[in-house]
C-alpha positions as a LaTeX table, in Angstrom:
\begin{tabular}{lrrr}
\hline
Residue & $x$ (\AA) & $y$ (\AA) & $z$ (\AA) \\
\hline
Met1 & $-4.97$ & 77.67 & 1.45 \\
Ala2 & $-5.47$ & 79.10 & 4.89 \\
Tyr3 & $-3.51$ & 77.40 & 7.58 \\
Asp4 & $-4.38$ & 77.23 & 11.23 \\
Phe5 & $-0.67$ & 76.76 & 12.22 \\
Tyr6 & 2.65 & 77.05 & 10.56 \\
Phe7 & 6.22 & 76.76 & 12.35 \\
Thr8 & 8.40 & 79.79 & 12.34 \\
Arg9 & 12.12 & 79.36 & 13.23 \\
Leu10 & 13.68 & 82.73 & 14.16 \\
Thr11 & 17.13 & 83.53 & 13.00 \\
Tyr12 & 19.28 & 86.06 & 14.87 \\
Glu13 & 22.58 & 87.59 & 14.04 \\
Ser14 & 24.62 & 86.32 & 16.98 \\
Gly15 & 25.02 & 82.60 & 17.86 \\
Asp16 & 23.76 & 79.65 & 15.92 \\
Trp17 & 20.22 & 79.53 & 15.31 \\
Asp18 & 20.13 & 76.57 & 12.63 \\
Val19 & 20.06 & 73.65 & 15.09 \\
Asp20 & 17.79 & 70.55 & 15.42 \\
Ile21 & 17.13 & 70.39 & 11.59 \\
Arg22 & 14.67 & 67.48 & 11.67 \\
Met23 & 12.63 & 68.70 & 14.75 \\
Pro24 & 10.14 & 70.95 & 12.93 \\
Ser25 & 9.00 & 68.32 & 10.44 \\
Asn26 & 8.65 & 65.82 & 13.30 \\
Val27 & 6.55 & 68.11 & 15.30 \\
Leu28 & 4.44 & 69.22 & 12.42 \\
Asn29 & 3.86 & 65.44 & 11.65 \\
Ser30 & 2.55 & 65.14 & 15.33 \\
Leu31 & 0.09 & 68.03 & 14.81 \\
Val32 & $-1.22$ & 66.15 & 11.74 \\
Glu33 & $-1.56$ & 62.87 & 13.56 \\
Tyr34 & $-3.13$ & 64.05 & 16.76 \\
Thr35 & $-5.21$ & 67.25 & 15.90 \\
Thr36 & $-7.66$ & 68.69 & 13.34 \\
Leu37 & $-5.57$ & 71.73 & 12.80 \\
Lys38 & $-4.79$ & 72.71 & 9.04 \\
Val39 & $-1.01$ & 72.47 & 9.19 \\
Asp40 & 1.51 & 73.91 & 6.84 \\
Thr41 & 4.16 & 71.08 & 6.91 \\
Thr42 & 6.93 & 73.22 & 5.62 \\
Glu43 & 9.06 & 75.03 & 8.32 \\
Arg44 & 9.38 & 78.72 & 7.56 \\
Ile45 & 12.59 & 80.50 & 8.54 \\
Val46 & 12.32 & 84.27 & 9.30 \\
Ala47 & 14.73 & 86.68 & 10.80 \\
Leu48 & 13.85 & 88.05 & 14.07 \\
Ser49 & 14.56 & 91.49 & 12.72 \\
Asp50 & 11.97 & 91.13 & 9.89 \\
Pro51 & 8.45 & 92.44 & 10.55 \\
Lys52 & 6.95 & 89.30 & 9.03 \\
Met53 & 7.69 & 87.42 & 12.18 \\
Leu54 & 5.14 & 89.52 & 13.81 \\
Glu55 & 2.39 & 87.65 & 11.97 \\
Ala56 & 3.42 & 84.19 & 12.99 \\
Pro57 & 1.26 & 82.09 & 15.40 \\
Phe58 & 4.15 & 80.50 & 16.98 \\
Cys59 & 8.08 & 81.04 & 16.92 \\
Tyr60 & 10.89 & 78.78 & 17.79 \\
Leu61 & 14.41 & 80.26 & 18.83 \\
Ala62 & 17.32 & 78.01 & 19.87 \\
Gly63 & 20.98 & 77.63 & 19.93 \\
His64 & 24.25 & 76.89 & 21.92 \\
Lys65 & 26.12 & 80.03 & 21.60 \\
Leu66 & 25.80 & 83.88 & 22.44 \\
Val67 & 22.46 & 85.51 & 22.20 \\
Gln68 & 22.90 & 89.24 & 21.71 \\
Phe69 & 20.03 & 90.84 & 19.88 \\
Thr70 & 20.41 & 93.87 & 17.78 \\
Asp71 & 18.12 & 96.81 & 18.30 \\
Ala72 & 15.70 & 95.74 & 15.56 \\
Glu73 & 15.66 & 92.09 & 16.86 \\
Arg74 & 15.06 & 93.35 & 20.49 \\
Lys75 & 12.26 & 95.67 & 19.35 \\
Asn76 & 10.44 & 92.98 & 17.36 \\
Phe77 & 10.95 & 90.48 & 20.14 \\
Glu78 & 9.24 & 92.78 & 22.55 \\
Arg79 & 6.56 & 93.88 & 20.19 \\
Tyr80 & 5.61 & 90.31 & 19.28 \\
Val81 & 5.36 & 89.01 & 22.87 \\
Lys82 & 3.61 & 91.98 & 24.38 \\
Gly83 & 1.22 & 91.85 & 21.34 \\
Gly84 & 0.03 & 88.33 & 22.23 \\
Gly85 & 2.70 & 86.31 & 20.29 \\
Phe86 & 4.27 & 83.07 & 21.60 \\
Val87 & 8.02 & 82.11 & 21.41 \\
Phe88 & 9.35 & 78.80 & 22.49 \\
Val89 & 13.08 & 79.16 & 23.42 \\
Asp90 & 15.14 & 75.93 & 23.91 \\
Asp91 & 18.59 & 75.92 & 25.37 \\
Cys92 & 20.39 & 73.30 & 23.25 \\
Asn93 & 23.32 & 73.11 & 25.74 \\
His94 & 21.10 & 71.85 & 28.50 \\
Asp95 & 23.21 & 73.98 & 30.77 \\
Ile96 & 21.82 & 76.55 & 33.15 \\
Asp97 & 25.28 & 78.04 & 33.35 \\
Gly98 & 26.01 & 77.88 & 29.74 \\
Leu99 & 26.62 & 80.81 & 27.28 \\
Phe100 & 23.16 & 80.38 & 25.63 \\
Ala101 & 21.31 & 80.39 & 28.98 \\
Lys102 & 23.28 & 83.28 & 30.51 \\
Ser103 & 23.08 & 85.47 & 27.48 \\
Phe104 & 19.42 & 84.80 & 26.60 \\
Glu105 & 18.23 & 85.36 & 30.15 \\
Ala106 & 20.22 & 88.68 & 30.16 \\
Glu107 & 18.38 & 89.75 & 26.97 \\
Met108 & 14.93 & 88.86 & 28.62 \\
Ala109 & 15.90 & 90.80 & 31.67 \\
Arg110 & 16.76 & 93.85 & 29.46 \\
Ile111 & 13.60 & 93.69 & 27.49 \\
Phe112 & 10.94 & 92.74 & 30.13 \\
Gly113 & 12.61 & 93.39 & 33.44 \\
Ala114 & 14.84 & 91.41 & 35.88 \\
Lys115 & 11.97 & 89.46 & 37.48 \\
Ala116 & 9.81 & 88.86 & 34.28 \\
Leu117 & 11.28 & 85.36 & 33.56 \\
His118 & 10.15 & 82.93 & 36.30 \\
Arg119 & 9.39 & 79.25 & 36.85 \\
Ile120 & 5.95 & 78.01 & 36.05 \\
Pro121 & 4.24 & 75.48 & 38.38 \\
Asn122 & 3.86 & 71.93 & 37.14 \\
Thr123 & 0.19 & 72.32 & 37.57 \\
His124 & 0.10 & 75.02 & 34.87 \\
Pro125 & $-2.45$ & 74.65 & 32.05 \\
Leu126 & 0.29 & 74.02 & 29.63 \\
Tyr127 & 0.72 & 70.52 & 30.94 \\
Ser128 & $-2.99$ & 69.59 & 30.51 \\
Cys129 & $-4.32$ & 71.44 & 27.56 \\
Phe130 & $-4.17$ & 68.51 & 25.16 \\
Phe131 & $-2.23$ & 65.53 & 26.53 \\
Arg132 & $-1.72$ & 65.46 & 30.37 \\
Phe133 & 1.66 & 65.59 & 31.92 \\
Asp134 & 2.72 & 65.98 & 35.63 \\
Gly135 & 5.31 & 68.55 & 34.49 \\
Pro136 & 7.84 & 69.05 & 31.78 \\
Pro137 & 8.83 & 65.54 & 30.52 \\
Asn138 & 12.44 & 64.48 & 31.01 \\
Thr139 & 14.86 & 64.40 & 27.92 \\
Gly140 & 17.45 & 61.89 & 27.10 \\
Met141 & 19.95 & 64.71 & 27.16 \\
Glu142 & 19.23 & 65.11 & 30.81 \\
Leu143 & 19.18 & 61.31 & 31.69 \\
Asn144 & 22.33 & 60.79 & 29.91 \\
Gly145 & 24.31 & 63.61 & 31.78 \\
Trp146 & 24.58 & 65.95 & 28.91 \\
Gly147 & 25.40 & 69.66 & 29.58 \\
Asp148 & 25.03 & 70.37 & 33.35 \\
Asp149 & 24.17 & 66.78 & 34.27 \\
Leu150 & 20.96 & 67.95 & 35.99 \\
Val151 & 17.31 & 67.10 & 35.50 \\
His152 & 15.38 & 70.14 & 35.32 \\
Glu153 & 12.01 & 69.62 & 36.92 \\
Tyr154 & 10.67 & 73.02 & 35.53 \\
Leu155 & 10.27 & 75.38 & 32.75 \\
Gln156 & 10.44 & 79.07 & 32.81 \\
Ala157 & 8.12 & 81.66 & 31.32 \\
Ile158 & 7.44 & 85.32 & 30.79 \\
Glu159 & 3.70 & 85.96 & 30.99 \\
Val160 & 1.62 & 88.77 & 29.43 \\
Lys161 & $-1.93$ & 89.35 & 30.79 \\
Gly162 & $-1.90$ & 85.97 & 32.37 \\
Arg163 & $-0.64$ & 83.98 & 29.39 \\
Ile164 & 2.69 & 82.62 & 28.55 \\
Gly165 & 4.37 & 84.77 & 25.92 \\
Val166 & 7.82 & 83.26 & 26.18 \\
Leu167 & 8.36 & 79.63 & 27.17 \\
Tyr168 & 11.93 & 78.92 & 28.10 \\
Ser169 & 13.49 & 75.47 & 28.40 \\
Asn170 & 16.94 & 74.19 & 29.37 \\
Lys171 & 15.97 & 70.60 & 28.74 \\
Asp172 & 16.91 & 70.43 & 25.16 \\
Tyr173 & 13.75 & 69.43 & 23.66 \\
Gly174 & 15.00 & 70.41 & 20.13 \\
Cys175 & 17.54 & 67.57 & 20.24 \\
Glu176 & 15.08 & 65.18 & 21.86 \\
Trp177 & 12.79 & 65.63 & 18.88 \\
Asp178 & 15.38 & 65.90 & 16.21 \\
Tyr179 & 14.86 & 62.67 & 14.32 \\
Asp180 & 12.90 & 61.43 & 11.26 \\
Phe181 & 9.22 & 61.26 & 12.18 \\
Arg182 & 8.98 & 57.99 & 10.55 \\
Asn183 & 11.12 & 56.45 & 13.53 \\
Lys184 & 8.46 & 57.46 & 16.12 \\
Arg185 & 6.80 & 54.11 & 15.56 \\
Trp186 & 9.72 & 52.47 & 17.37 \\
Leu187 & 8.90 & 54.46 & 20.51 \\
Ala188 & 6.94 & 53.04 & 23.37 \\
Val189 & 5.55 & 56.54 & 23.97 \\
Asp190 & 5.72 & 59.24 & 21.31 \\
Asn191 & 8.06 & 61.98 & 22.92 \\
Thr192 & 6.81 & 64.75 & 20.71 \\
Arg193 & 3.36 & 64.77 & 22.35 \\
Phe194 & 4.48 & 67.58 & 24.64 \\
Ala195 & 5.35 & 69.71 & 21.63 \\
Val196 & 1.57 & 69.31 & 20.65 \\
Asn197 & 0.68 & 70.78 & 24.09 \\
Ile198 & 3.04 & 73.73 & 23.70 \\
Ile199 & 1.59 & 74.65 & 20.18 \\
Gln200 & $-2.09$ & 74.02 & 21.39 \\
Tyr201 & $-1.43$ & 76.37 & 24.23 \\
Ala202 & 0.24 & 78.92 & 21.88 \\
Leu203 & $-3.00$ & 78.87 & 19.82 \\
Gly204 & $-5.21$ & 79.57 & 22.80 \\
Ala205 & $-6.14$ & 76.19 & 24.42 \\
\hline
\end{tabular}
C-alpha cells in the first residue's frame, strides 16, 4: 500500500533518542481522525546515518542529552534538509540552557551557519495551515515549571528556499503528547492538534 505519510524517528549515536515512546502513535491517530491522509500507523525508526532517512516525508529527533553528530549523521542531516526534507526537533529538557539545546544548536550552526536557526513569527503559516493557533501552544511542562521554568512563546526554524526544513522546539511537545491516544477523550481540547499542523506543513500545506 502506498502511504501519504509515515512517522520516522531518527536515532543518533550520542545522547538518548528513544524518548516519548507513546507520542508517535498518538499523533498518527490524530492524522487518521482529522485528515484524509493515507497514514502508516506504525512508527519507523531509522538511523540518521542511514540513507533510508533521505526518503522520509517527515523526521522526528529528540532527547535530553548530548547531540554530537558523526560525520555520516551530519552529512545526511544536511542533505535531507537542503533537499526539501522536514525535521521536527524537540528538546525534552524544556531548557534553553540545557545540554540538548546547547549541543543541538551548535550542530545546526556547524552545518548551516551561525545565523540559520532563528525564531519564527507567530503569524507563520505553520500556525494556520490546518487548525488555527495564535502561536505555539503552551505545554504542561512549561506551565508546571519543568526545566528552565519559562513559557517559550516562540519556535525556531531553519528555512530553505522560504520553507521550514528544521522546526525546533524547547517546549517539550514530545512529553506533552506522550500518552495513550484513547485518553484524548478526557481532554477539553485535543492537545495533539498542533502536531497535525506541523505534519500538514511538512507535507506542503
